[in-house]
C-alpha positions as CSV (number, residue, x, y, z in Angstrom):
1,M,21.8,26.3,12.1
2,A,20.3,24.6,15.1
3,I,18.1,21.5,15.1
4,E,14.9,22.1,17.1
5,E,14.4,19.7,19.9
6,A,11.1,17.7,19.9
7,Q,9.6,14.9,21.8
8,A,11.4,11.6,20.9
9,P,9.2,9.3,18.8
10,A,7.8,6.2,20.4
11,R,10.2,3.2,20.4
12,G,10.0,-0.5,20.8
13,H,6.5,-1.3,19.4
14,D,7.9,-4.2,17.4
15,R,6.7,-2.8,14.1
16,L,9.5,-4.8,12.4
17,A,9.5,-7.9,14.6
18,G,11.1,-10.9,12.9
19,K,12.2,-8.8,9.9
20,I,15.8,-8.9,8.5
21,A,17.1,-5.7,6.9
22,I,20.1,-4.4,5.0
23,V,20.8,-0.7,5.5
24,T,23.6,0.9,3.4
25,G,25.4,4.0,4.4
26,A,24.7,2.9,8.0
27,A,27.8,4.3,9.8
28,R,26.3,7.7,10.5
29,G,23.6,10.2,9.7
30,I,20.4,9.0,8.2
31,G,21.7,5.4,7.9
32,E,22.7,5.3,11.5
33,A,19.3,6.6,12.6
34,V,17.5,4.0,10.4
35,A,19.6,1.2,11.8
36,R,18.9,2.3,15.4
37,R,15.2,2.6,14.8
38,F,14.9,-0.7,13.1
39,V,16.6,-2.5,15.9
40,A,14.4,-0.7,18.4
41,E,11.4,-2.0,16.4
42,G,12.4,-5.6,16.5
43,A,14.4,-6.0,13.3
44,R,17.8,-7.6,12.8
45,V,20.0,-5.3,10.8
46,V,22.9,-5.8,8.5
47,M,24.7,-2.5,8.5
48,A,26.8,-1.8,5.5
49,D,29.2,1.2,5.0
50,I,32.5,1.9,3.4
51,S,33.6,3.4,6.8
52,D,34.9,1.2,9.6
53,S,33.1,3.4,12.1
54,G,30.0,1.4,11.6
55,A,31.5,-1.6,13.5
56,D,31.4,0.2,16.8
57,L,27.8,1.3,16.2
58,A,26.7,-2.3,15.3
59,A,28.4,-3.6,18.5
60,S,26.5,-1.1,20.6
61,L,23.2,-2.5,19.2
62,G,24.0,-6.0,20.4
63,N,23.2,-9.3,18.6
64,A,20.4,-7.7,16.5
65,A,23.0,-6.0,14.3
66,F,26.3,-6.7,12.6
67,F,28.5,-4.6,10.4
68,V,29.9,-5.3,7.0
69,K,32.4,-3.0,5.4
70,A,31.2,-2.7,1.8
71,D,31.2,-0.4,-1.2
72,A,27.6,0.0,-2.4
73,T,28.9,0.8,-5.9
74,S,30.5,-2.6,-6.2
75,G,28.6,-5.6,-7.5
76,A,31.1,-8.0,-5.9
77,D,30.6,-6.3,-2.5
78,W,26.8,-6.7,-2.9
79,E,27.2,-10.4,-3.6
80,R,29.3,-10.7,-0.4
81,L,26.8,-8.6,1.6
82,V,23.8,-10.6,0.6
83,G,25.6,-13.9,1.3
84,L,26.6,-12.7,4.8
85,A,23.0,-11.6,5.5
86,G,21.8,-15.1,4.7
87,E,24.5,-16.7,6.8
88,Q,24.0,-14.5,9.8
89,F,20.2,-14.0,9.8
90,G,18.8,-16.3,7.2
91,G,17.5,-13.9,4.6
92,I,16.5,-10.4,3.7
93,D,13.0,-8.8,4.1
94,I,13.9,-5.1,3.9
95,L,16.5,-3.2,1.9
96,V,17.2,0.5,2.6
97,N,19.4,2.0,-0.2
98,N,20.8,4.9,1.7
99,A,24.4,5.1,0.5
100,G,25.1,8.3,-1.3
101,A,26.4,11.8,-0.8
102,G,25.9,15.4,-2.0
103,A,28.2,17.2,-4.4
104,G,29.9,20.6,-4.1
105,V,28.0,23.5,-5.6
106,G,29.3,24.4,-9.1
107,Q,28.1,25.0,-12.7
108,L,27.5,21.9,-14.8
109,I,29.9,23.2,-17.6
110,D,32.7,23.4,-15.0
111,E,32.2,19.9,-13.6
112,S,34.6,17.2,-14.7
113,E,33.4,14.0,-16.3
114,D,35.0,11.9,-13.6
115,R,33.1,13.9,-10.9
116,H,29.8,13.5,-12.7
117,R,30.3,9.7,-13.0
118,H,31.3,9.4,-9.4
119,V,28.2,11.2,-8.2
120,V,25.9,9.1,-10.4
121,E,27.6,5.8,-9.3
122,L,27.4,6.7,-5.6
123,N,23.8,7.9,-5.6
124,L,22.0,6.0,-8.3
125,T,24.0,2.9,-9.4
126,S,24.4,1.9,-5.8
127,A,20.6,1.6,-5.4
128,W,20.3,-0.2,-8.8
129,L,22.9,-2.8,-7.7
130,G,21.2,-3.2,-4.3
131,I,17.9,-4.0,-5.9
132,R,19.4,-6.3,-8.5
133,H,21.2,-8.4,-5.9
134,V,18.5,-8.3,-3.1
135,A,15.2,-8.6,-4.9
136,P,15.7,-12.2,-6.0
137,V,16.4,-13.2,-2.4
138,M,13.3,-11.3,-1.2
139,A,11.2,-13.0,-3.9
140,R,12.2,-16.4,-2.8
141,R,11.0,-15.5,0.7
142,G,7.6,-14.4,-0.6
143,G,8.3,-10.7,-0.8
144,G,9.6,-7.7,1.1
145,A,10.1,-3.9,1.1
146,I,12.7,-1.8,-0.6
147,V,13.1,1.9,0.5
148,N,15.3,4.1,-1.6
149,I,16.6,7.3,-0.1
150,S,16.3,9.9,-2.8
151,S,16.1,13.7,-2.0
152,M,13.9,16.6,-2.4
153,D,16.3,17.4,-5.2
154,G,15.0,14.2,-6.8
155,L,11.7,15.9,-7.3
156,V,12.8,19.5,-8.2
157,G,15.9,20.7,-9.9
158,I,18.6,22.6,-8.1
159,A,21.1,25.0,-9.7
160,G,24.7,24.2,-9.1
161,M,24.2,20.5,-8.3
162,A,23.0,19.1,-11.6
163,S,24.7,15.7,-11.4
164,Y,23.4,15.1,-7.8
165,S,19.9,16.2,-8.7
166,A,20.0,14.1,-11.9
167,A,21.1,11.0,-9.9
168,K,18.4,11.5,-7.3
169,F,15.8,12.0,-10.0
170,G,17.1,8.7,-11.3
171,V,16.5,7.1,-7.9
172,T,12.9,8.3,-8.0
173,G,12.5,6.8,-11.5
174,L,14.2,3.6,-10.5
175,T,11.8,3.3,-7.5
176,R,8.6,3.8,-9.6
177,S,9.8,1.6,-12.5
178,F,10.9,-1.3,-10.3
179,A,7.7,-1.0,-8.3
180,L,5.8,-1.9,-11.5
181,E,8.0,-5.0,-12.0
182,A,8.2,-6.0,-8.3
183,G,4.5,-6.3,-7.5
184,A,4.3,-9.8,-8.9
185,M,7.2,-10.8,-6.6
186,G,5.4,-9.5,-3.5
187,I,7.9,-6.7,-3.2
188,R,7.0,-3.1,-2.4
189,V,9.3,-0.3,-3.6
190,N,9.1,3.3,-2.3
191,S,11.3,6.3,-1.9
192,V,11.9,8.9,0.9
193,H,13.0,12.4,0.0
194,P,14.9,14.3,2.7
195,G,15.5,18.0,2.7
196,F,18.0,19.8,4.8
197,I,18.9,17.2,7.5
198,G,21.3,17.8,10.4
199,T,23.7,14.9,9.6
200,P,27.4,15.1,10.7
201,L,28.3,15.9,7.1
202,V,26.0,18.9,7.0
203,L,26.8,20.1,10.6
204,G,30.5,19.9,9.8
205,S,30.3,21.8,6.5
206,G,32.1,25.1,6.1
207,D,30.8,28.6,7.0
208,A,29.9,29.4,3.3
209,V,27.7,26.3,3.0
210,R,26.1,26.8,6.3
211,A,25.2,30.4,5.4
212,R,23.5,29.2,2.2
213,L,21.6,26.6,4.2
214,D,20.5,29.1,6.8
215,K,19.2,31.4,4.0
216,A,17.3,28.5,2.3
217,M,15.7,27.3,5.5
218,K,14.3,30.7,6.4
219,G,11.9,30.4,3.5
220,Q,10.5,27.0,4.7
221,P,7.3,26.6,6.6
222,I,9.3,24.7,9.2
223,P,12.4,26.9,9.3
224,R,15.0,24.5,10.7
225,L,17.2,21.6,9.9
226,G,15.5,18.2,10.1
227,R,16.8,15.4,12.3
228,P,18.0,12.1,11.0
229,D,15.4,10.3,13.3
230,E,12.6,12.2,11.5
231,V,13.7,10.7,8.2
232,A,14.1,7.3,9.9
233,A,10.4,7.5,10.9
234,A,9.4,7.8,7.3
235,V,11.7,4.9,6.3
236,L,10.2,2.8,9.1
237,F,6.7,3.4,7.8
238,F,7.5,2.2,4.2
239,A,9.5,-0.8,5.6
240,S,6.7,-1.9,7.9
241,D,3.5,-3.8,7.2
242,E,1.6,-0.5,7.9
243,A,2.5,0.5,4.3
244,S,1.2,-2.8,2.8
245,Y,-0.8,-0.9,0.1
246,C,2.0,1.5,-0.8
247,T,4.4,1.0,-3.7
248,G,5.9,3.4,-6.2
249,A,5.2,6.2,-3.7
250,S,7.4,9.1,-2.6
251,L,7.4,10.6,0.9
252,V,9.0,14.0,1.3
253,V,10.6,15.0,4.6
254,D,11.8,18.5,3.9
255,G,10.1,20.9,6.3
256,G,7.8,22.0,3.4
257,H,10.8,23.3,1.4
258,I,9.6,22.2,-2.1
259,A,6.0,23.4,-1.4
260,G,7.3,26.9,-2.1
261,P,8.7,29.8,-0.2
262,T,6.7,31.3,2.6
263,R,5.5,34.9,2.0
264,E,3.5,37.5,4.0
265,P,-0.2,37.1,3.3
266,L,-1.8,39.8,1.0
267,D,-4.0,42.4,2.6
268,P,-7.7,41.6,2.0
């Protein structure tokens, strides 16, 4: 389950110069890649995560980043996070709702109610809370950009992960619905939908999970794991002024997985 090497994307073009961003789930994986890319593009970043490991990452990025230990499913933590962003950097221009996690494969009828509620809280309610607490601050600054990390499973169903897929469909619906409300505030709201990405969580999964991933990826047009920086590039586009006419949109970064399985061409 290797990640194909590719030429590193261009860095340091100041596409986010002067912008202030909050990125949740920023301690590793996609969130870490987003935070690194944002700083490289001139932004100042408030990195939020429930794991303390984000502190060392923020320190490595210098004065352009600082870490806040916060639970994205807690309204009180969001209030504290928004307040600290104002104190440290003076406001918020960009919100990346990245906090979330997958769920173990299993039939819906075998899943506990507590597990279902946890998955929905972590993947959907966290984004709802982020928008609710950050959007008023953005509006007072004249607008901003919100990027919600959904999933390819937020556009198509997946057997054995009903709660996760439902939560990610919810993120897609939340994105499009709030985009309709937020236009008058000068706020753009878009979603990014990763497929199989080589995050530490995925790379550290057990043999059974990795075997299922390998089988699934063989049917993709691009038959490999994606890299976190490839997702970060999509997030950067929506966060930047280059996406000034995009709102309520979805950008899929999945190696072509949901386009359909590859097949041998039919004989003429």
